[in-house]
C-alpha positions, 0 to 999 in steps of 0.5 A, a space after each residue: 936614511 931619509 925620514 919624512 912626515 907623511 899625511 894620508 890625502 886621497 884625491 877627490 878624483 880617486 873618490 869620484 872614480 870609486 863612486 862611479 864604479 860602485 854605481 855601475 856594478 854588474 852583479 852575478 847570479 847566485 844559488 838559492 839558500 846557500 848563505 856563505 857556503 859558496 862565498 860572499 853572498 850577493 845580499 850582504 855584499 850589496 848591503 856593504 857596497 850600498 853603504 860604501 857608495 852612499 854613506 861611508 865617510 872616507 874623509 872621516 876615516 882619513 882624519 882618524 888615521 892622520 891623528 897618528 904620527 906617520 912617516 915614510 923612510 927610504 930604507 935601502 932604496 925602498 920606501 916604507 910607510 909607518 906610524 911612530 908614536 912615542 910612549 908616555 913614561 920614564 923609559 918606554 920599550 920600543 916595539 915594532 908591530 907587523 900586520 898580516 893579510 888582508 890587514 893593513 897598518 890600521 889594524 893596530 889603530 885601537 891598540 896603539 894608545 893602550 900601549 903608548 900610554 897605559 896609565 891613561 887606561 888604568 895600567 902602569 906607566 912603567 909598561 909604556 912602549 914606543 910604537 912603530 907600525 909599518 905598512 908591509 912592503 906592497 901594502 897601503 903606502 909602502 912601496 911594493 917589491 918588484 923583483 921576484 923572490 923578495 919576501 919576509 926575509 927582506 922585510 925583516 932586514 928593512 925593518 931592522 935597519 929602520 929601527 936601528 939606523 933610522 930611529 936609533 934604537 940599539 935594541 927593540 922588541 917585535 910582535 906580529 901575526 900571519 905574515 907579520 908573524 913570519 916577519 917577526 920570526 925572521 927578525 929573530 932569525 936574522 937580527 937577534 943581536 938587536 931583537 930583545 924579545 919577540 911575540 907572535 900569535 901564529 906560526 904561519 910560514 915558520 916550520 920545524 925542519 923535522 928529523 926522520 925520527 921526530 916524534 909528534 905529540 897527539 896535539 901536534 898530530 891533531 894540529 897538522 890534521 886540522 891544518 890540512 883539512 882547513 887548507 882543503 876547505 878554506 885555502 883556495 885563496 892562498 893556492 891562487 895567491 901562491 901560484 898565479 896571483 897576477 891573474 887574480 889581481 886584474 879583477 880585484 884592481 879594476 872592481 871595487 866590489 870584487 875587492 870588497 868581496 875578496 876581503 870581507 869574506 876573510 874578515 868573517 871567516 877568520 874572526 871570532 864573530 860566530 858568522 856575523 862579521 859586524 858583531 866584530 867589525 863595523 861597516 866603517 872599519 871594514 870599509 876603511 881597510 878595503 878603501 886603503 887597498 883600493 885607493 893605494 892600488 895595493 891588492 896586487 902587490 899584497 897578494 903576490 907576497 904569498 907566492 914569494 913567501 910560500 917558496 921560501 918558508 922559514 925552516 927552523 932546524 930540529 932541536 935548535 929553535 930561534 934564539 930570541 926569547 919568545 912569547 906566543 898567544 893563541 886566540 880562540 877564533 884564529 885559524 892557526 892553533 899551534 899547540 905549545 909543543 909545536 911552538 917550542 920546536 920553533 921558538 925559545 918559548 918563554 910564555 904560551 897562553 890561550 886567549 879565550 876570545 878573538 880571532 885572526 885580527 887580534 889587535 882589531 878584535 880584542 885590543 885590550 886582551 892583546 895589550 895586556 898580553 904584550 905588557 905582561 910578556 915584555 915586562 921582563 925585558 925592560 
């Protein structure tokens, strides 16, 4: 397997083209006094676009990301970008961290040092990890899938090959949420011989194959009712990406303002921010993520993962959960609040905790809380 060092280096031409497009934005009209009820409002979007155009320093963001050891590997013919940071300690535990949508590998930038060098932050050096953070295929600097049907299962196969054949780990652990959660679960389903244990923050796209006589608990029925109501109120984006993602992709690929509107609305709606997105994420953090999508031209390939994943959910047979020992943390503001009994149908569940703060982007919102949880759960597997 070919593995090479990688450095982010967006061209000046790409930055100049972005600035020109931001200057020439044509704005829609909007309803009076509806705040975010109709979607991203002009007022806030104009504010963030003005900052992107006049104040945001991509080169500074680029330097921060390049402070991590980044590589690209060609795995079964597929180019995969990843961070690889070695732990500081006697015997660090290898772990692969998989992000979701609309995140990127940068979502884990705050937690990487907490996990690689815990003693530096008041923890125990015995809890150190070797960290691998890939860009999912089709996101940022990883090559997209171009054949219909490639989904979380192929991602899991690529990541297992990277960890074992590429990086030489005979056994490793895994964590993920959202799409990264189903990739992690697929690792447990397909590569249990290598996966020592896994940890997730959601059960998205992992479903129990319930028998006709299965009895759901009151908490499970409430969870399903809430999920159905959420899909009706908030799930239009997913229905579009599950069905006709390419139609949407033309506009988001051509318009940086359209792209910013599509992404920032999710960071506000899905985080534990109480309606104030910048109480959780600075403009620089939001625009680093948005700029990664823009400069890598990856929103189309990232969005269409929804279609191929939704047509092949990971169905777990009733009463036969995935065999890999699993921990789950449910963050208070996340959009997927699966109860413990639902999670136990899916996983060989050894730890289930509810975390009082944080939302869908847990590693970005509450890196210390997630780092503490990962250290605690994986301590038994060292």
